[in-house]
N, CA, C and O atoms as a DFTB+ gen file, in Angstrom:
368 C
 N C O
     1  1      82.052      94.204      86.534
     2  2      83.056      93.385      85.917
     3  2      82.054      92.469      85.206
     4  3      82.206      92.272      84.000
     5  1      80.756      91.734      86.051
     6  2      80.138      90.702      85.455
     7  2      79.246      91.517      84.251
     8  3      79.012      90.937      83.190
     9  1      78.842      92.693      84.459
    10  2      77.935      93.351      83.515
    11  2      78.269      93.401      82.529
    12  3      77.417      93.327      81.644
    13  1      80.145      93.600      82.053
    14  2      80.824      93.439      81.211
    15  2      80.675      92.060      80.264
    16  3      80.420      92.089      79.060
    17  1      80.871      90.942      81.001
    18  2      80.785      89.817      80.857
    19  2      79.263      89.242      79.788
    20  3      79.124      88.647      78.719
    21  1      78.340      89.848      80.848
    22  2      77.202      89.518      79.943
    23  2      76.776      90.291      78.473
    24  3      76.033      89.826      77.609
    25  1      77.485      91.632      78.457
    26  2      77.308      92.585      77.146
    27  2      78.133      91.527      76.182
    28  3      77.769      91.063      75.102
    29  1      79.449      91.276      76.961
    30  2      80.089      90.554      75.773
    31  2      79.869      89.683      75.526
    32  3      80.295      89.434      74.398
    33  1      79.078      88.454      76.215
    34  2      78.538      87.501      76.170
    35  2      77.953      86.865      74.919
    36  3      77.772      85.660      75.091
    37  1      77.636      87.258      73.834
    38  2      76.813      87.638      73.035
    39  2      77.102      87.719      71.435
    40  3      76.154      87.875      70.666
    41  1      78.197      87.628      71.042
    42  2      78.337      88.025      69.759
    43  2      78.110      87.172      68.981
    44  3      78.623      86.138      69.409
    45  1      77.317      86.908      67.488
    46  2      77.673      85.787      66.304
    47  2      79.342      86.086      65.907
    48  3      79.988      87.063      66.287
    49  1      79.784      85.089      65.137
    50  2      80.841      85.188      64.323
    51  2      81.332      86.234      64.081
    52  3      82.443      86.595      64.468
    53  1      80.496      86.921      63.341
    54  2      81.047      88.490      62.325
    55  2      81.632      89.169      63.611
    56  3      82.632      89.880      63.512
    57  1      80.972      88.941      64.905
    58  2      81.655      89.724      66.116
    59  2      82.519      89.320      66.703
    60  3      83.216      90.096      67.356
    61  1      82.751      88.099      66.678
    62  2      84.042      87.330      67.403
    63  2      85.264      87.997      66.788
    64  3      85.964      88.401      67.717
    65  1      85.837      88.295      65.553
    66  2      86.891      89.215      65.662
    67  2      87.122      90.230      65.911
    68  3      88.308      90.520      66.068
    69  1      86.162      91.184      66.056
    70  2      86.301      92.105      66.386
    71  2      86.090      92.167      68.026
    72  3      86.384      93.288      68.442
    73  1      85.718      91.387      68.922
    74  2      86.266      91.155      70.250
    75  2      87.278      90.475      70.448
    76  3      87.714      90.581      71.594
    77  1      87.948      89.671      69.640
    78  2      89.478      89.485      69.554
    79  2      90.450      90.846      69.846
    80  3      91.106      91.146      70.843
    81  1      90.298      91.398      68.813
    82  2      90.738      92.920      68.691
    83  2      90.718      93.708      69.547
    84  3      91.689      94.464      69.598
    85  1      89.833      93.839      70.377
    86  2      89.678      94.317      71.766
    87  2      90.165      93.662      72.497
    88  3      91.269      94.167      72.699
    89  1      90.033      92.589      73.217
    90  2      90.645      91.463      73.890
    91  2      92.267      92.074      73.847
    92  3      92.822      92.618      74.802
    93  1      92.887      91.834      72.459
    94  2      94.377      92.321      72.435
    95  2      94.497      93.582      72.654
    96  3      95.538      93.815      73.269
    97  1      93.761      94.691      72.372
    98  2      94.014      95.868      72.733
    99  2      94.156      95.967      74.000
   100  3      95.127      96.646      74.334
   101  1      93.300      95.368      75.143
   102  2      93.032      95.835      76.375
   103  2      94.159      94.730      77.322
   104  3      94.369      94.795      78.533
   105  1      94.651      93.925      76.514
   106  2      95.731      93.089      77.302
   107  2      96.897      93.603      76.819
   108  3      97.872      93.190      77.447
   109  1      97.126      94.283      76.016
   110  2      98.365      95.203      75.510
   111  2      98.598      96.270      76.580
   112  3      99.752      96.524      76.927
   113  1      97.622      96.864      77.083
   114  2      97.437      98.127      77.777
   115  2      98.169      97.739      79.089
   116  3      98.245      96.621      79.600
   117  1      98.780      99.120      79.594
   118  2      99.709      99.577      81.051
   119  2      99.095      99.851      82.121
   120  3      99.428      99.588      83.277
   121  1      97.934     100.535      81.632
   122  2      97.118     101.034      82.741
   123  2      95.578     101.087      82.737
   124  3      95.051     101.382      81.665
   125  1      94.919     100.878      83.629
   126  2      93.350     100.791      84.025
   127  2      92.534     101.523      82.757
   128  3      91.765     101.089      81.900
   129  1      93.117     102.932      83.078
   130  2      92.122     103.890      82.413
   131  2      92.556     103.966      80.630
   132  3      92.232     104.794      79.778
   133  1      93.637     102.403      80.517
   134  2      93.775     102.347      79.036
   135  2      92.792     101.291      78.422
   136  3      92.166     101.413      77.369
   137  1      92.783     100.284      79.248
   138  2      91.802      99.131      79.725
   139  2      90.738      99.769      79.450
   140  3      90.314      99.674      78.298
   141  1      90.189     100.393      80.186
   142  2      88.707     101.165      80.450
   143  2      88.056     101.797      78.860
   144  3      86.933     101.639      78.380
   145  1      89.307     102.583      78.287
   146  2      88.934     102.966      77.057
   147  2      88.972     101.567      75.734
   148  3      88.521     101.558      74.589
   149  1      89.346     101.030      76.135
   150  2      89.014      99.730      75.425
   151  2      87.871      98.947      75.183
   152  3      87.152      98.786      74.197
   153  1      87.886      98.416      76.548
   154  2      86.475      97.875      77.154
   155  2      85.180      98.773      76.925
   156  3      84.038      98.453      77.253
   157  1      85.525      99.831      76.367
   158  2      84.295     100.856      76.009
   159  2      83.943     100.303      74.319
   160  3      82.885     100.755      73.881
   161  1      84.504      99.648      73.639
   162  2      84.400      99.605      72.149
   163  2      84.233      98.452      72.287
   164  3      84.999      97.758      71.619
   165  1      83.209      97.705      73.171
   166  2      82.650      95.831      73.294
   167  2      81.324      96.527      72.919
   168  3      80.968      97.539      73.524
   169  1      80.657      96.034      72.011
   170  2      79.481      96.122      71.138
   171  2      78.087      96.134      72.253
   172  3      77.816      95.134      72.918
   173  1      77.472      97.104      72.314
   174  2      76.530      97.154      73.143
   175  2      75.247      96.535      72.816
   176  3      74.387      96.500      73.696
   177  1      75.070      96.168      71.954
   178  2      73.410      95.592      71.312
   179  2      73.515      94.162      71.577
   180  3      74.588      93.563      71.643
   181  1      71.989      93.464      71.775
   182  2      71.687      92.558      71.892
   183  2      72.402      91.415      71.065
   184  3      72.485      91.457      69.837
   185  1      72.856      90.500      71.757
   186  2      73.642      89.143      70.706
   187  2      73.179      87.970      71.854
   188  3      72.712      87.856      72.987
   189  1      73.683      87.166      70.657
   190  2      73.464      85.466      71.305
   191  2      75.043      84.824      71.857
   192  3      76.058      84.723      71.168
   193  1      74.895      84.494      73.115
   194  2      76.281      84.106      73.577
   195  2      76.922      82.875      73.052
   196  3      76.231      82.410      72.145
   197  1      78.088      82.110      73.312
   198  2      78.745      81.053      72.988
   199  2      79.961      80.750      73.556
   200  3      80.464      81.770      74.026
   201  1      80.650      79.757      73.711
   202  2      81.702      79.124      74.465
   203  2      82.709      80.265      74.177
   204  3      83.071      80.960      75.127
   205  1      83.186      80.507      72.941
   206  2      83.904      81.290      72.394
   207  2      83.915      82.868      72.741
   208  3      84.877      83.562      73.071
   209  1      82.520      83.237      72.563
   210  2      82.925      84.597      73.220
   211  2      82.873      84.586      74.623
   212  3      83.687      85.201      75.312
   213  1      81.951      83.915      75.076
   214  2      82.407      83.835      77.124
   215  2      84.177      83.691      77.198
   216  3      84.686      84.090      78.245
   217  1      84.907      83.253      76.349
   218  2      86.287      82.383      76.870
   219  2      86.669      84.151      77.011
   220  3      87.087      84.642      78.059
   221  1      86.392      85.059      75.555
   222  2      86.976      86.110      75.044
   223  2      87.007      87.026      76.426
   224  3      87.981      87.272      77.137
   225  1      85.528      87.483      76.590
   226  2      85.258      87.891      77.971
   227  2      85.854      88.018      79.111
   228  3      86.333      88.956      79.748
   229  1      85.700      86.521      79.302
   230  2      86.735      85.940      80.296
   231  2      88.289      86.559      80.235
   232  3      88.647      87.203      81.221
   233  1      88.971      86.441      79.432
   234  2      90.067      86.663      78.938
   235  2      90.368      88.764      78.916
   236  3      91.413      89.310      79.271
   237  1      89.494      89.260      78.557
   238  2      89.123      90.774      78.943
   239  2      89.324      91.130      80.182
   240  3      90.145      91.911      80.665
   241  1      88.004      90.101      80.942
   242  2      88.219      90.629      82.247
   243  2      89.433      90.225      82.996
   244  3      89.670      90.950      83.962
   245  1      90.274      89.233      82.788
   246  2      91.234      88.747      83.527
   247  2      92.796      89.603      83.611
   248  3      93.687      89.598      84.460
   249  1      92.605      90.416      82.109
   250  2      93.852      91.539      81.903
   251  2      93.075      92.824      83.100
   252  3      93.709      93.248      84.066
   253  1      91.889      93.197      82.831
   254  2      91.644      94.402      83.225
   255  2      91.676      93.953      84.838
   256  3      91.702      94.961      85.543
   257  1      91.680      92.847      85.525
   258  2      92.308      92.866      86.442
   259  2      93.454      92.582      87.080
   260  3      93.688      92.345      88.266
   261  1      94.192      92.644      86.046
   262  2      95.657      92.447      86.286
   263  2      96.291      94.012      86.199
   264  3      97.250      94.456      86.829
   265  1      95.565      94.600      85.357
   266  2      96.028      96.225      85.288
   267  2      95.452      96.972      86.864
   268  3      96.076      97.827      87.492
   269  1      94.205      96.416      87.225
   270  2      93.964      97.307      88.172
   271  2      94.911      96.522      89.872
   272  3      95.067      97.238      90.861
   273  1      95.223      95.575      89.855
   274  2      96.315      94.935      90.644
   275  2      97.580      95.579      90.467
   276  3      98.218      96.032      91.417
   277  1      97.950      95.629      89.310
   278  2      99.414      96.312      89.336
   279  2      99.332      97.817      89.524
   280  3     100.358      98.468      89.720
   281  1      98.205      98.349      89.472
   282  2      98.247     100.105      89.852
   283  2      98.118     100.301      91.076
   284  3      98.514     101.401      91.462
   285  1      97.522      99.327      92.150
   286  2      97.065      99.260      93.312
   287  2      98.546      99.433      93.981
   288  3      99.595      98.858      93.690
   289  1      98.275     100.426      94.985
   290  2      99.622     100.899      95.912
   291  2      99.693      99.782      96.869
   292  3      98.666      99.215      97.242
   293  1     101.081      99.383      97.357
   294  2     101.195      97.825      98.098
   295  2     101.236      98.392      99.517
   296  3     101.514      99.579      99.685
   297  1     100.921      97.432     100.732
   298  2     100.876      98.158     101.904
   299  2     102.229      97.531     102.456
   300  3     102.701      98.055     103.465
   301  1     102.674      96.811     102.071
   302  2     103.978      96.138     102.632
   303  2     105.132      97.243     102.826
   304  3     105.917      97.696     101.992
   305  1     104.938      97.618     104.603
   306  2     106.242      98.683     104.384
   307  2     107.767      98.445     104.401
   308  3     108.698      99.199     104.683
   309  1     107.725      97.178     104.014
   310  2     109.384      96.295     103.442
   311  2     109.418      96.668     101.963
   312  3     110.355      96.311     101.249
   313  1     108.355      97.414     101.491
   314  2     108.828      96.995      99.786
   315  2     109.387      98.088      99.377
   316  3     109.163      99.208      99.836
   317  1     110.179      97.799      98.448
   318  2     110.804      98.852      97.837
   319  2     110.294     100.138      97.033
   320  3     109.857      99.720      95.960
   321  1     110.184     101.354      97.096
   322  2     109.264     102.378      96.439
   323  2     109.484     101.739      94.796
   324  3     110.388     101.161      94.192
   325  1     108.449     102.094      94.569
   326  2     107.967     102.383      93.086
   327  2     109.488     103.279      92.218
   328  3     110.078     104.243      92.707
   329  1     109.726     102.803      91.258
   330  2     110.962     103.182      90.323
   331  2     109.993     104.755      89.934
   332  3     108.886     104.927      89.422
   333  1     111.096     105.751      90.491
   334  2     110.814     107.251      89.581
   335  2     109.516     107.776      90.758
   336  3     108.529     108.449      90.460
   337  1     109.764     107.403      91.724
   338  2     108.883     107.956      93.141
   339  2     109.253     109.026      93.579
   340  3     110.429     109.375      93.474
   341  1     108.327     109.771      94.162
   342  2     108.644     111.288      94.302
   343  2     109.367     111.148      95.395
   344  3     110.389     111.831      95.466
   345  1     109.077     110.374      96.347
   346  2     110.040     110.214      97.848
   347  2     111.786     110.566      97.863
   348  3     112.528     109.713      97.375
   349  1     112.286     111.625      98.340
   350  2     113.855     111.243      98.412
   351  2     114.055     110.321      99.087
   352  3     113.264     109.922      99.942
   353  1     115.582     109.611      98.724
   354  2     116.068     108.692      99.812
   355  2     115.984     109.067     100.834
   356  3     115.728     110.253     101.045
   357  1     116.204     108.030     101.979
   358  2     116.267     108.293     103.314
   359  2     117.669     108.772     103.683
   360  3     118.560     108.132     103.125
   361  1     118.042     109.691     104.446
   362  2     119.290     110.381     104.719
   363  2     119.972     109.497     105.664
   364  3     119.134     109.409     106.562
   365  1     121.076     108.718     106.051
   366  2     121.831     108.050     106.199
   367  2     121.972     108.459     107.900
   368  3     122.808     107.892     108.604
């Protein structure tokens, strides 16, 4: 993920709008795979970094982290099963 920050870390103003669009797309995703597809749209060419671009990169990475955490299964044995779980309810 740090590599992504460096890749994103430097677009000029013309690329700033493109990064904002990508950030919005990543943050609107509901699954990690959706976010990964959106992150692949980040420009891969050598560009200069500034504080605005770095802030966008941080926001994209924060959204990806939330997606990964949301997708992670719980280890709490007392947690309620996820809605739509394949497990049948316990017998009385």
